Jmol script that loads the backbone (N, CA, C; Angstrom):
load data "model"
ATOM      1  N   MET A   1      -3.366  24.346 -34.756  1.00  0.00           N
ATOM      2  CA  MET A   1      -3.680  24.964 -33.178  1.00  0.00           C
ATOM      3  C   MET A   1      -3.196  26.263 -32.836  1.00  0.00           C
ATOM      4  N   ASN A   2      -3.918  27.029 -32.312  1.00  0.00           N
ATOM      5  CA  ASN A   2      -3.232  28.294 -32.120  1.00  0.00           C
ATOM      6  C   ASN A   2      -2.744  28.297 -30.521  1.00  0.00           C
ATOM      7  N   VAL A   3      -1.858  29.752 -30.447  1.00  0.00           N
ATOM      8  CA  VAL A   3      -0.911  29.700 -28.976  1.00  0.00           C
ATOM      9  C   VAL A   3      -1.959  29.497 -28.020  1.00  0.00           C
ATOM     10  N   LEU A   4      -3.135  29.983 -27.835  1.00  0.00           N
ATOM     11  CA  LEU A   4      -4.069  29.953 -26.576  1.00  0.00           C
ATOM     12  C   LEU A   4      -4.499  28.717 -26.466  1.00  0.00           C
ATOM     13  N   LYS A   5      -4.877  27.707 -27.809  1.00  0.00           N
ATOM     14  CA  LYS A   5      -5.033  26.351 -27.188  1.00  0.00           C
ATOM     15  C   LYS A   5      -4.200  25.554 -26.768  1.00  0.00           C
ATOM     16  N   ARG A   6      -2.767  25.616 -27.238  1.00  0.00           N
ATOM     17  CA  ARG A   6      -1.637  24.965 -26.744  1.00  0.00           C
ATOM     18  C   ARG A   6      -1.465  25.039 -25.523  1.00  0.00           C
ATOM     19  N   ILE A   7      -1.393  26.705 -24.999  1.00  0.00           N
ATOM     20  CA  ILE A   7      -1.292  27.205 -23.728  1.00  0.00           C
ATOM     21  C   ILE A   7      -2.369  26.240 -23.033  1.00  0.00           C
ATOM     22  N   SER A   8      -3.543  26.458 -23.288  1.00  0.00           N
ATOM     23  CA  SER A   8      -4.618  25.786 -22.490  1.00  0.00           C
ATOM     24  C   SER A   8      -4.593  24.340 -22.020  1.00  0.00           C
ATOM     25  N   LEU A   9      -4.089  23.760 -23.286  1.00  0.00           N
ATOM     26  CA  LEU A   9      -3.996  22.376 -23.096  1.00  0.00           C
ATOM     27  C   LEU A   9      -2.817  21.881 -22.360  1.00  0.00           C
ATOM     28  N   ALA A  10      -1.832  22.788 -22.337  1.00  0.00           N
ATOM     29  CA  ALA A  10      -0.365  22.445 -21.455  1.00  0.00           C
ATOM     30  C   ALA A  10      -0.869  22.440 -20.003  1.00  0.00           C
ATOM     31  N   MET A  11      -1.494  23.359 -19.724  1.00  0.00           N
ATOM     32  CA  MET A  11      -1.866  23.664 -18.273  1.00  0.00           C
ATOM     33  C   MET A  11      -2.481  22.432 -17.716  1.00  0.00           C
ATOM     34  N   ARG A  12      -3.634  21.987 -18.394  1.00  0.00           N
ATOM     35  CA  ARG A  12      -4.147  20.865 -18.339  1.00  0.00           C
ATOM     36  C   ARG A  12      -3.402  19.896 -17.800  1.00  0.00           C
ATOM     37  N   VAL A  13      -2.728  19.725 -18.843  1.00  0.00           N
ATOM     38  CA  VAL A  13      -1.841  18.355 -18.812  1.00  0.00           C
ATOM     39  C   VAL A  13      -0.897  18.546 -17.622  1.00  0.00           C
ATOM     40  N   ILE A  14      -0.423  19.942 -17.057  1.00  0.00           N
ATOM     41  CA  ILE A  14       0.392  20.151 -15.979  1.00  0.00           C
ATOM     42  C   ILE A  14      -0.561  19.609 -14.759  1.00  0.00           C
ATOM     43  N   ALA A  15      -1.726  20.222 -14.631  1.00  0.00           N
ATOM     44  CA  ALA A  15      -2.630  20.246 -13.738  1.00  0.00           C
ATOM     45  C   ALA A  15      -3.048  18.617 -13.352  1.00  0.00           C
ATOM     46  N   VAL A  16      -3.368  17.825 -14.466  1.00  0.00           N
ATOM     47  CA  VAL A  16      -3.633  16.395 -14.127  1.00  0.00           C
ATOM     48  C   VAL A  16      -2.523  15.683 -13.437  1.00  0.00           C
ATOM     49  N   GLY A  17      -0.941  16.169 -13.990  1.00  0.00           N
ATOM     50  CA  GLY A  17      -0.033  15.640 -13.413  1.00  0.00           C
ATOM     51  C   GLY A  17       0.378  16.087 -12.133  1.00  0.00           C
ATOM     52  N   GLU A  18      -0.141  17.193 -11.614  1.00  0.00           N
ATOM     53  CA  GLU A  18       0.185  17.475 -10.274  1.00  0.00           C
ATOM     54  C   GLU A  18      -0.476  16.994  -9.459  1.00  0.00           C
ATOM     55  N   LEU A  19      -2.113  16.452  -9.841  1.00  0.00           N
ATOM     56  CA  LEU A  19      -3.043  15.779  -9.520  1.00  0.00           C
ATOM     57  C   LEU A  19      -2.550  14.615  -8.911  1.00  0.00           C
ATOM     58  N   ALA A  20      -1.857  13.768  -9.979  1.00  0.00           N
ATOM     59  CA  ALA A  20      -1.437  12.699 -10.104  1.00  0.00           C
ATOM     60  C   ALA A  20      -0.375  12.327  -8.841  1.00  0.00           C
ATOM     61  N   LEU A  21       0.485  13.516  -8.538  1.00  0.00           N
ATOM     62  CA  LEU A  21       1.625  13.353  -7.710  1.00  0.00           C
ATOM     63  C   LEU A  21       1.022  13.449  -6.373  1.00  0.00           C
ATOM     64  N   ILE A  22      -0.165  14.336  -6.343  1.00  0.00           N
ATOM     65  CA  ILE A  22      -0.869  14.578  -4.977  1.00  0.00           C
ATOM     66  C   ILE A  22      -1.116  13.456  -4.489  1.00  0.00           C
ATOM     67  N   ASN A  23      -2.255  12.583  -5.446  1.00  0.00           N
ATOM     68  CA  ASN A  23      -2.748  11.385  -4.915  1.00  0.00           C
ATOM     69  C   ASN A  23      -1.773  10.585  -4.510  1.00  0.00           C
ATOM     70  N   PHE A  24      -0.980  10.317  -5.519  1.00  0.00           N
ATOM     71  CA  PHE A  24       0.640   9.141  -4.818  1.00  0.00           C
ATOM     72  C   PHE A  24       0.926   9.719  -3.500  1.00  0.00           C
ATOM     73  N   ASP A  25       1.399  10.968  -3.399  1.00  0.00           N
ATOM     74  CA  ASP A  25       1.629  11.203  -1.766  1.00  0.00           C
ATOM     75  C   ASP A  25       0.773  10.697  -0.996  1.00  0.00           C
ATOM     76  N   CYS A  26      -0.376  11.142  -0.865  1.00  0.00           N
ATOM     77  CA  CYS A  26      -1.901  10.736  -0.104  1.00  0.00           C
ATOM     78  C   CYS A  26      -1.678   9.070   0.247  1.00  0.00           C
ATOM     79  N   GLU A  27      -1.484   8.342  -1.008  1.00  0.00           N
ATOM     80  CA  GLU A  27      -1.638   6.860  -1.314  1.00  0.00           C
ATOM     81  C   GLU A  27      -0.397   6.476   0.161  1.00  0.00           C
ATOM     82  N   LYS A  28       0.830   7.272  -0.496  1.00  0.00           N
ATOM     83  CA  LYS A  28       2.039   6.979   0.146  1.00  0.00           C
ATOM     84  C   LYS A  28       1.969   7.274   1.642  1.00  0.00           C
ATOM     85  N   ILE A  29       1.599   8.383   2.013  1.00  0.00           N
ATOM     86  CA  ILE A  29       0.908   8.523   3.552  1.00  0.00           C
ATOM     87  C   ILE A  29      -0.019   7.460   4.120  1.00  0.00           C
ATOM     88  N   LEU A  30      -1.024   6.900   3.240  1.00  0.00           N
ATOM     89  CA  LEU A  30      -1.977   6.033   3.542  1.00  0.00           C
ATOM     90  C   LEU A  30      -1.156   4.622   3.841  1.00  0.00           C
ATOM     91  N   VAL A  31      -0.243   4.182   3.210  1.00  0.00           N
ATOM     92  CA  VAL A  31       0.457   3.155   3.076  1.00  0.00           C
ATOM     93  C   VAL A  31       1.389   3.068   4.189  1.00  0.00           C
ATOM     94  N   LYS A  32       2.080   4.076   4.536  1.00  0.00           N
ATOM     95  CA  LYS A  32       2.822   4.536   5.940  1.00  0.00           C
ATOM     96  C   LYS A  32       1.858   4.022   7.231  1.00  0.00           C
ATOM     97  N   LYS A  33       0.798   4.543   6.916  1.00  0.00           N
ATOM     98  CA  LYS A  33      -0.234   4.664   7.994  1.00  0.00           C
ATOM     99  C   LYS A  33      -0.690   2.785   8.197  1.00  0.00           C
ATOM    100  N   ILE A  34      -0.790   2.156   7.232  1.00  0.00           N
ATOM    101  CA  ILE A  34      -0.990   0.844   7.077  1.00  0.00           C
ATOM    102  C   ILE A  34       0.085   0.082   7.747  1.00  0.00           C
ATOM    103  N   ILE A  35       1.167   0.231   7.546  1.00  0.00           N
ATOM    104  CA  ILE A  35       2.205  -0.319   8.044  1.00  0.00           C
ATOM    105  C   ILE A  35       2.066  -0.347   9.478  1.00  0.00           C
ATOM    106  N   ALA A  36       2.218   0.976   9.860  1.00  0.00           N
ATOM    107  CA  ALA A  36       1.995   1.357  11.455  1.00  0.00           C
ATOM    108  C   ALA A  36       1.257   0.602  11.971  1.00  0.00           C
ATOM    109  N   ALA A  37       0.087   0.623  11.701  1.00  0.00           N
ATOM    110  CA  ALA A  37      -1.233   0.055  12.091  1.00  0.00           C
ATOM    111  C   ALA A  37      -0.992  -1.237  11.993  1.00  0.00           C
ATOM    112  N   THR A  38      -0.536  -2.063  11.271  1.00  0.00           N
ATOM    113  CA  THR A  38      -0.192  -3.430  10.930  1.00  0.00           C
ATOM    114  C   THR A  38       0.511  -3.850  12.228  1.00  0.00           C
ATOM    115  N   ALA A  39       1.917  -3.434  12.228  1.00  0.00           N
ATOM    116  CA  ALA A  39       2.535  -3.505  13.188  1.00  0.00           C
ATOM    117  C   ALA A  39       2.118  -3.474  14.697  1.00  0.00           C
ATOM    118  N   GLU A  40       1.584  -2.493  14.843  1.00  0.00           N
ATOM    119  CA  GLU A  40       0.654  -2.192  16.415  1.00  0.00           C
ATOM    120  C   GLU A  40      -0.729  -3.816  16.461  1.00  0.00           C
ATOM    121  N   VAL A  41      -1.221  -3.573  15.715  1.00  0.00           N
ATOM    122  CA  VAL A  41      -1.737  -5.156  15.534  1.00  0.00           C
ATOM    123  C   VAL A  41      -1.326  -6.373  15.630  1.00  0.00           C
ATOM    124  N   TYR A  42      -0.618  -6.539  15.372  1.00  0.00           N
ATOM    125  CA  TYR A  42       0.483  -7.576  15.397  1.00  0.00           C
ATOM    126  C   TYR A  42       1.574  -7.548  16.436  1.00  0.00           C
ATOM    127  N   GLY A  43       1.556  -6.683  17.009  1.00  0.00           N
ATOM    128  CA  GLY A  43       2.628  -6.770  18.158  1.00  0.00           C
ATOM    129  C   GLY A  43       3.782  -6.642  17.950  1.00  0.00           C
ATOM    130  N   ILE A  44       4.526  -6.003  16.554  1.00  0.00           N
ATOM    131  CA  ILE A  44       5.697  -6.372  16.137  1.00  0.00           C
ATOM    132  C   ILE A  44       6.268  -4.547  15.873  1.00  0.00           C
ATOM    133  N   SER A  45       7.325  -4.499  15.716  1.00  0.00           N
ATOM    134  CA  SER A  45       7.726  -3.040  15.748  1.00  0.00           C
ATOM    135  C   SER A  45       7.696  -3.194  13.639  1.00  0.00           C
ATOM    136  N   VAL A  46       7.746  -1.682  13.116  1.00  0.00           N
ATOM    137  CA  VAL A  46       7.779  -1.554  12.021  1.00  0.00           C
ATOM    138  C   VAL A  46       9.060  -1.993  11.479  1.00  0.00           C
ATOM    139  N   THR A  47      10.047  -2.110  12.189  1.00  0.00           N
ATOM    140  CA  THR A  47      11.401  -2.593  11.659  1.00  0.00           C
ATOM    141  C   THR A  47      11.732  -3.965  11.336  1.00  0.00           C
ATOM    142  N   ASP A  48      10.846  -4.727  12.078  1.00  0.00           N
ATOM    143  CA  ASP A  48      10.690  -6.008  12.060  1.00  0.00           C
ATOM    144  C   ASP A  48       9.612  -6.403  10.745  1.00  0.00           C
ATOM    145  N   LEU A  49       8.649  -5.743  10.752  1.00  0.00           N
ATOM    146  CA  LEU A  49       7.632  -5.762   9.776  1.00  0.00           C
ATOM    147  C   LEU A  49       8.160  -5.374   8.122  1.00  0.00           C
ATOM    148  N   MET A  50       9.260  -4.588   7.986  1.00  0.00           N
ATOM    149  CA  MET A  50      10.007  -4.210   6.896  1.00  0.00           C
ATOM    150  C   MET A  50      11.170  -5.002   6.580  1.00  0.00           C
ATOM    151  N   SER A  51      11.659  -5.642   7.248  1.00  0.00           N
ATOM    152  CA  SER A  51      12.973  -6.357   7.517  1.00  0.00           C
ATOM    153  C   SER A  51      12.647  -7.443   6.640  1.00  0.00           C
ATOM    154  N   ASN A  52      14.075  -8.183   6.153  1.00  0.00           N
ATOM    155  CA  ASN A  52      13.892  -9.759   5.574  1.00  0.00           C
ATOM    156  C   ASN A  52      13.913 -10.542   6.160  1.00  0.00           C
ATOM    157  N   ARG A  53      13.789 -10.604   7.775  1.00  0.00           N
ATOM    158  CA  ARG A  53      13.511 -11.789   8.754  1.00  0.00           C
ATOM    159  C   ARG A  53      12.101 -12.581   7.889  1.00  0.00           C
ATOM    160  N   ARG A  54      12.010 -14.202   8.422  1.00  0.00           N
ATOM    161  CA  ARG A  54      11.083 -14.629   7.702  1.00  0.00           C
ATOM    162  C   ARG A  54      10.487 -15.494   8.446  1.00  0.00           C
ATOM    163  N   LYS A  55      10.620 -15.007   9.951  1.00  0.00           N
ATOM    164  CA  LYS A  55       9.431 -15.481  10.905  1.00  0.00           C
ATOM    165  C   LYS A  55       8.198 -15.299  10.748  1.00  0.00           C
ATOM    166  N   PRO A  56       7.515 -16.463  11.292  1.00  0.00           N
ATOM    167  CA  PRO A  56       6.299 -16.627  10.535  1.00  0.00           C
ATOM    168  C   PRO A  56       5.181 -15.216  11.020  1.00  0.00           C
ATOM    169  N   GLU A  57       5.429 -14.581  12.170  1.00  0.00           N
ATOM    170  CA  GLU A  57       4.604 -13.940  12.739  1.00  0.00           C
ATOM    171  C   GLU A  57       5.139 -12.236  12.154  1.00  0.00           C
ATOM    172  N   PHE A  58       6.189 -12.254  11.592  1.00  0.00           N
ATOM    173  CA  PHE A  58       7.039 -11.019  10.421  1.00  0.00           C
ATOM    174  C   PHE A  58       6.311 -11.286   9.444  1.00  0.00           C
ATOM    175  N   THR A  59       6.090 -12.366   8.779  1.00  0.00           N
ATOM    176  CA  THR A  59       5.709 -12.704   7.416  1.00  0.00           C
ATOM    177  C   THR A  59       4.131 -12.609   7.132  1.00  0.00           C
ATOM    178  N   GLU A  60       3.364 -13.032   8.039  1.00  0.00           N
ATOM    179  CA  GLU A  60       2.065 -12.750   8.136  1.00  0.00           C
ATOM    180  C   GLU A  60       1.738 -11.588   8.547  1.00  0.00           C
ATOM    181  N   ALA A  61       2.367 -10.701   9.091  1.00  0.00           N
ATOM    182  CA  ALA A  61       1.828  -9.382   9.208  1.00  0.00           C
ATOM    183  C   ALA A  61       2.498  -8.047   8.025  1.00  0.00           C
ATOM    184  N   ARG A  62       3.642  -8.694   7.202  1.00  0.00           N
ATOM    185  CA  ARG A  62       4.006  -8.278   6.084  1.00  0.00           C
ATOM    186  C   ARG A  62       2.700  -8.493   4.910  1.00  0.00           C
ATOM    187  N   HIS A  63       2.451  -9.881   5.020  1.00  0.00           N
ATOM    188  CA  HIS A  63       1.860 -10.192   3.888  1.00  0.00           C
ATOM    189  C   HIS A  63       0.397  -9.368   4.080  1.00  0.00           C
ATOM    190  N   ALA A  64      -0.110  -9.138   5.210  1.00  0.00           N
ATOM    191  CA  ALA A  64      -1.256  -8.555   5.776  1.00  0.00           C
ATOM    192  C   ALA A  64      -1.128  -7.088   5.339  1.00  0.00           C
ATOM    193  N   ALA A  65      -0.011  -6.615   5.292  1.00  0.00           N
ATOM    194  CA  ALA A  65       0.692  -5.180   4.702  1.00  0.00           C
ATOM    195  C   ALA A  65       0.041  -4.864   3.563  1.00  0.00           C
ATOM    196  N   ILE A  66       0.761  -5.937   2.995  1.00  0.00           N
ATOM    197  CA  ILE A  66       0.563  -6.024   1.475  1.00  0.00           C
ATOM    198  C   ILE A  66      -0.713  -6.097   0.899  1.00  0.00           C
ATOM    199  N   LEU A  67      -1.488  -7.210   1.330  1.00  0.00           N
ATOM    200  CA  LEU A  67      -2.899  -7.131   1.134  1.00  0.00           C
ATOM    201  C   LEU A  67      -3.648  -5.921   1.386  1.00  0.00           C
ATOM    202  N   LEU A  68      -3.546  -5.174   2.217  1.00  0.00           N
ATOM    203  CA  LEU A  68      -4.340  -3.954   2.572  1.00  0.00           C
ATOM    204  C   LEU A  68      -3.597  -2.859   1.472  1.00  0.00           C
ATOM    205  N   THR A  69      -2.597  -2.537   1.285  1.00  0.00           N
ATOM    206  CA  THR A  69      -1.966  -1.630   0.506  1.00  0.00           C
ATOM    207  C   THR A  69      -2.528  -2.060  -1.002  1.00  0.00           C
ATOM    208  N   VAL A  70      -2.763  -3.375  -1.552  1.00  0.00           N
ATOM    209  CA  VAL A  70      -3.170  -4.004  -2.683  1.00  0.00           C
ATOM    210  C   VAL A  70      -4.771  -3.648  -3.134  1.00  0.00           C
ATOM    211  N   ARG A  71      -5.283  -3.504  -1.852  1.00  0.00           N
ATOM    212  CA  ARG A  71      -6.548  -3.314  -1.684  1.00  0.00           C
ATOM    213  C   ARG A  71      -7.242  -1.805  -1.318  1.00  0.00           C
ATOM    214  N   CYS A  72      -6.066  -1.333  -0.878  1.00  0.00           N
ATOM    215  CA  CYS A  72      -6.555   0.198  -0.460  1.00  0.00           C
ATOM    216  C   CYS A  72      -6.156   1.314  -1.693  1.00  0.00           C
ATOM    217  N   THR A  73      -5.221   0.834  -2.683  1.00  0.00           N
ATOM    218  CA  THR A  73      -4.385   2.029  -3.200  1.00  0.00           C
ATOM    219  C   THR A  73      -4.700   1.292  -4.765  1.00  0.00           C
ATOM    220  N   LYS A  74      -4.067   2.110  -5.872  1.00  0.00           N
ATOM    221  CA  LYS A  74      -4.164   2.085  -7.146  1.00  0.00           C
ATOM    222  C   LYS A  74      -2.680   1.638  -7.475  1.00  0.00           C
ATOM    223  N   TRP A  75      -1.703   1.195  -7.035  1.00  0.00           N
ATOM    224  CA  TRP A  75      -0.448   0.976  -7.021  1.00  0.00           C
ATOM    225  C   TRP A  75      -0.513  -0.445  -7.758  1.00  0.00           C
ATOM    226  N   SER A  76       0.452  -0.299  -8.559  1.00  0.00           N
ATOM    227  CA  SER A  76       0.688  -1.654  -9.087  1.00  0.00           C
ATOM    228  C   SER A  76       1.808  -2.373  -8.330  1.00  0.00           C
ATOM    229  N   TYR A  77       1.561  -3.813  -8.622  1.00  0.00           N
ATOM    230  CA  TYR A  77       2.630  -4.667  -7.587  1.00  0.00           C
ATOM    231  C   TYR A  77       4.129  -4.272  -7.494  1.00  0.00           C
ATOM    232  N   PRO A  78       4.813  -4.139  -8.972  1.00  0.00           N
ATOM    233  CA  PRO A  78       5.986  -3.308  -8.973  1.00  0.00           C
ATOM    234  C   PRO A  78       6.231  -2.062  -7.563  1.00  0.00           C
ATOM    235  N   GLU A  79       5.253  -1.098  -7.983  1.00  0.00           N
ATOM    236  CA  GLU A  79       5.136  -0.117  -7.062  1.00  0.00           C
ATOM    237  C   GLU A  79       5.122  -0.366  -5.549  1.00  0.00           C
ATOM    238  N   ILE A  80       4.315  -1.426  -5.376  1.00  0.00           N
ATOM    239  CA  ILE A  80       4.189  -1.808  -3.973  1.00  0.00           C
ATOM    240  C   ILE A  80       5.825  -2.621  -3.505  1.00  0.00           C
ATOM    241  N   GLY A  81       6.094  -3.185  -4.424  1.00  0.00           N
ATOM    242  CA  GLY A  81       7.181  -4.055  -4.353  1.00  0.00           C
ATOM    243  C   GLY A  81       8.302  -2.920  -3.494  1.00  0.00           C
ATOM    244  N   ARG A  82       8.351  -1.764  -4.559  1.00  0.00           N
ATOM    245  CA  ARG A  82       9.202  -1.067  -4.368  1.00  0.00           C
ATOM    246  C   ARG A  82       9.264  -0.219  -2.872  1.00  0.00           C
ATOM    247  N   PHE A  83       8.062   0.098  -2.595  1.00  0.00           N
ATOM    248  CA  PHE A  83       7.921   0.605  -1.256  1.00  0.00           C
ATOM    249  C   PHE A  83       7.946  -0.810  -0.075  1.00  0.00           C
ATOM    250  N   PHE A  84       7.774  -1.357  -0.469  1.00  0.00           N
ATOM    251  CA  PHE A  84       8.386  -2.650   0.561  1.00  0.00           C
ATOM    252  C   PHE A  84       9.412  -3.409   0.596  1.00  0.00           C
ATOM    253  N   ASP A  85      10.300  -2.920  -0.456  1.00  0.00           N
ATOM    254  CA  ASP A  85      11.348  -3.240  -0.493  1.00  0.00           C
ATOM    255  C   ASP A  85      11.731  -4.742  -1.073  1.00  0.00           C
ATOM    256  N   ARG A  86      10.668  -5.045  -1.830  1.00  0.00           N
ATOM    257  CA  ARG A  86      10.214  -6.697  -2.492  1.00  0.00           C
ATOM    258  C   ARG A  86      10.371  -6.534  -3.914  1.00  0.00           C
ATOM    259  N   ASP A  87      10.404  -7.915  -4.408  1.00  0.00           N
ATOM    260  CA  ASP A  87      10.072  -7.848  -5.455  1.00  0.00           C
ATOM    261  C   ASP A  87       8.449  -7.777  -5.972  1.00  0.00           C
ATOM    262  N   HIS A  88       8.289  -7.700  -7.229  1.00  0.00           N
ATOM    263  CA  HIS A  88       6.767  -7.523  -7.313  1.00  0.00           C
ATOM    264  C   HIS A  88       6.229  -8.859  -7.112  1.00  0.00           C
ATOM    265  N   THR A  89       6.683  -9.960  -7.381  1.00  0.00           N
ATOM    266  CA  THR A  89       6.550 -11.244  -7.358  1.00  0.00           C
ATOM    267  C   THR A  89       5.849 -11.845  -6.021  1.00  0.00           C
ATOM    268  N   THR A  90       6.978 -11.203  -5.436  1.00  0.00           N
ATOM    269  CA  THR A  90       6.516 -11.108  -3.719  1.00  0.00           C
ATOM    270  C   THR A  90       5.296 -10.791  -3.323  1.00  0.00           C
ATOM    271  N   VAL A  91       5.068  -9.825  -3.815  1.00  0.00           N
ATOM    272  CA  VAL A  91       3.809  -8.898  -3.647  1.00  0.00           C
ATOM    273  C   VAL A  91       2.615  -9.945  -4.046  1.00  0.00           C
ATOM    274  N   MET A  92       2.954 -10.077  -5.509  1.00  0.00           N
ATOM    275  CA  MET A  92       1.660 -11.103  -6.218  1.00  0.00           C
ATOM    276  C   MET A  92       1.183 -12.422  -5.116  1.00  0.00           C
ATOM    277  N   TYR A  93       2.466 -12.699  -4.747  1.00  0.00           N
ATOM    278  CA  TYR A  93       2.568 -14.165  -3.924  1.00  0.00           C
ATOM    279  C   TYR A  93       1.584 -14.066  -2.483  1.00  0.00           C
ATOM    280  N   ALA A  94       1.766 -12.503  -1.922  1.00  0.00           N
ATOM    281  CA  ALA A  94       1.229 -12.309  -0.673  1.00  0.00           C
ATOM    282  C   ALA A  94      -0.504 -12.036  -0.808  1.00  0.00           C
ATOM    283  N   HIS A  95      -0.498 -11.386  -2.259  1.00  0.00           N
ATOM    284  CA  HIS A  95      -1.936 -10.834  -2.529  1.00  0.00           C
ATOM    285  C   HIS A  95      -2.709 -12.414  -2.853  1.00  0.00           C
ATOM    286  N   LYS A  96      -2.241 -12.895  -3.649  1.00  0.00           N
ATOM    287  CA  LYS A  96      -3.012 -14.275  -4.082  1.00  0.00           C
ATOM    288  C   LYS A  96      -3.171 -15.329  -3.094  1.00  0.00           C
ATOM    289  N   LYS A  97      -1.820 -15.437  -2.164  1.00  0.00           N
ATOM    290  CA  LYS A  97      -1.841 -16.468  -0.871  1.00  0.00           C
ATOM    291  C   LYS A  97      -3.404 -16.051   0.191  1.00  0.00           C
ATOM    292  N   LEU A  98      -3.110 -14.734   0.547  1.00  0.00           N
ATOM    293  CA  LEU A  98      -4.206 -14.496   1.329  1.00  0.00           C
ATOM    294  C   LEU A  98      -5.942 -14.137   0.772  1.00  0.00           C
ATOM    295  N   GLU A  99      -5.733 -13.875  -0.441  1.00  0.00           N
ATOM    296  CA  GLU A  99      -7.105 -13.711  -0.998  1.00  0.00           C
ATOM    297  C   GLU A  99      -7.788 -15.217  -1.250  1.00  0.00           C
ATOM    298  N   ARG A 100      -6.819 -16.141  -1.762  1.00  0.00           N
ATOM    299  CA  ARG A 100      -7.196 -17.514  -1.971  1.00  0.00           C
ATOM    300  C   ARG A 100      -7.593 -18.284  -0.998  1.00  0.00           C
ATOM    301  N   LYS A 101      -7.181 -17.838   0.404  1.00  0.00           N
ATOM    302  CA  LYS A 101      -7.380 -19.142   1.367  1.00  0.00           C
ATOM    303  C   LYS A 101      -8.356 -18.304   2.661  1.00  0.00           C
ATOM    304  N   PRO A 102      -9.723 -18.122   2.777  1.00  0.00           N
ATOM    305  CA  PRO A 102     -10.309 -17.530   3.331  1.00  0.00           C
ATOM    306  C   PRO A 102     -10.103 -17.824   4.835  1.00  0.00           C
ATOM    307  N   ASN A 103     -10.013 -16.806   5.596  1.00  0.00           N
ATOM    308  CA  ASN A 103      -9.283 -16.987   7.174  1.00  0.00           C
ATOM    309  C   ASN A 103      -9.994 -15.805   7.892  1.00  0.00           C
ATOM    310  N   PRO A 104     -11.765 -16.049   8.532  1.00  0.00           N
ATOM    311  CA  PRO A 104     -11.977 -15.049   9.298  1.00  0.00           C
ATOM    312  C   PRO A 104     -11.140 -14.109  10.237  1.00  0.00           C
ATOM    313  N   GLY A 105     -10.082 -14.742  10.727  1.00  0.00           N
ATOM    314  CA  GLY A 105      -9.343 -14.012  11.976  1.00  0.00           C
ATOM    315  C   GLY A 105      -8.602 -13.082  11.091  1.00  0.00           C
ATOM    316  N   LEU A 106      -8.481 -13.022  10.211  1.00  0.00           N
ATOM    317  CA  LEU A 106      -7.466 -12.532   9.073  1.00  0.00           C
ATOM    318  C   LEU A 106      -7.955 -11.310   8.896  1.00  0.00           C
ATOM    319  N   GLU A 107      -9.192 -11.376   8.408  1.00  0.00           N
ATOM    320  CA  GLU A 107     -10.445 -10.535   8.058  1.00  0.00           C
ATOM    321  C   GLU A 107     -10.645  -9.248   9.075  1.00  0.00           C
ATOM    322  N   TYR A 108     -10.840 -10.268  10.175  1.00  0.00           N
ATOM    323  CA  TYR A 108     -11.346  -9.322  11.443  1.00  0.00           C
ATOM    324  C   TYR A 108      -9.789  -8.325  11.773  1.00  0.00           C
ATOM    325  N   ARG A 109      -8.673  -9.075  11.356  1.00  0.00           N
ATOM    326  CA  ARG A 109      -7.438  -8.100  11.754  1.00  0.00           C
ATOM    327  C   ARG A 109      -7.221  -6.931  10.677  1.00  0.00           C
ATOM    328  N   LEU A 110      -7.805  -7.349   9.923  1.00  0.00           N
ATOM    329  CA  LEU A 110      -7.453  -6.310   8.665  1.00  0.00           C
ATOM    330  C   LEU A 110      -8.586  -5.306   8.789  1.00  0.00           C
ATOM    331  N   GLU A 111      -9.452  -5.537   9.219  1.00  0.00           N
ATOM    332  CA  GLU A 111     -10.872  -4.346   9.726  1.00  0.00           C
ATOM    333  C   GLU A 111     -10.186  -3.368  10.761  1.00  0.00           C
ATOM    334  N   ILE A 112      -9.383  -4.137  11.484  1.00  0.00           N
ATOM    335  CA  ILE A 112      -9.002  -3.326  12.743  1.00  0.00           C
ATOM    336  C   ILE A 112      -7.843  -2.388  12.034  1.00  0.00           C
ATOM    337  N   ILE A 113      -6.989  -3.121  11.111  1.00  0.00           N
ATOM    338  CA  ILE A 113      -5.803  -2.027  10.908  1.00  0.00           C
ATOM    339  C   ILE A 113      -6.578  -1.019   9.882  1.00  0.00           C
ATOM    340  N   LYS A 114      -7.575  -1.303   8.934  1.00  0.00           N
ATOM    341  CA  LYS A 114      -8.040  -0.070   8.300  1.00  0.00           C
ATOM    342  C   LYS A 114      -8.527   0.863   9.394  1.00  0.00           C
ATOM    343  N   ARG A 115      -9.210   0.721   9.939  1.00  0.00           N
ATOM    344  CA  ARG A 115     -10.068   1.538  11.218  1.00  0.00           C
ATOM    345  C   ARG A 115      -8.729   2.286  11.766  1.00  0.00           C
ATOM    346  N   LYS A 116      -7.599   1.635  12.529  1.00  0.00           N
ATOM    347  CA  LYS A 116      -6.642   2.276  12.589  1.00  0.00           C
ATOM    348  C   LYS A 116      -5.621   3.409  12.195  1.00  0.00           C
ATOM    349  N   ALA A 117      -5.591   3.069  10.634  1.00  0.00           N
ATOM    350  CA  ALA A 117      -4.769   3.817   9.637  1.00  0.00           C
ATOM    351  C   ALA A 117      -5.623   4.868   9.130  1.00  0.00           C
ATOM    352  N   LYS A 118      -7.063   4.989   9.439  1.00  0.00           N
ATOM    353  CA  LYS A 118      -8.021   5.775   8.557  1.00  0.00           C
ATOM    354  C   LYS A 118      -7.547   6.774   9.840  1.00  0.00           C
ATOM    355  N   MET A 119      -7.752   6.557  11.111  1.00  0.00           N
ATOM    356  CA  MET A 119      -7.949   7.219  12.232  1.00  0.00           C
ATOM    357  C   MET A 119      -6.619   8.175  12.665  1.00  0.00           C
ATOM    358  N   ALA A 120      -5.457   7.336  12.254  1.00  0.00           N
ATOM    359  CA  ALA A 120      -4.123   8.002  12.506  1.00  0.00           C
ATOM    360  C   ALA A 120      -3.766   9.230  11.792  1.00  0.00           C
TER     361      ALA A 120
END
end "model"
wireframe off; spacefill off
backbone 0.3
color backbone group
């Protein structure tokens, strides 16, 4: 491979890497908006939503935020877990629990959260 082809290839790899970083940053901002909107819809603070407290109103809101993050990003369970300061198995549990049990009230809240997160 000649030098120009190598340089061209290297520039494409760098561009793809930068695009991935930009996409990750955009998704990070989206997740922050999802968390803020979820806290607002559930009537709790962001601090409570992100805390380790196990009160039902906090865990339900946290699970809703995790479910929306799984649906709206391309992040893996471990990446989502790191963002929420949780283990990836907690993210898997929240995702499977809410996907398995149909709840019209939850789906309605998720729609409201999605709209608020996109508007913010």
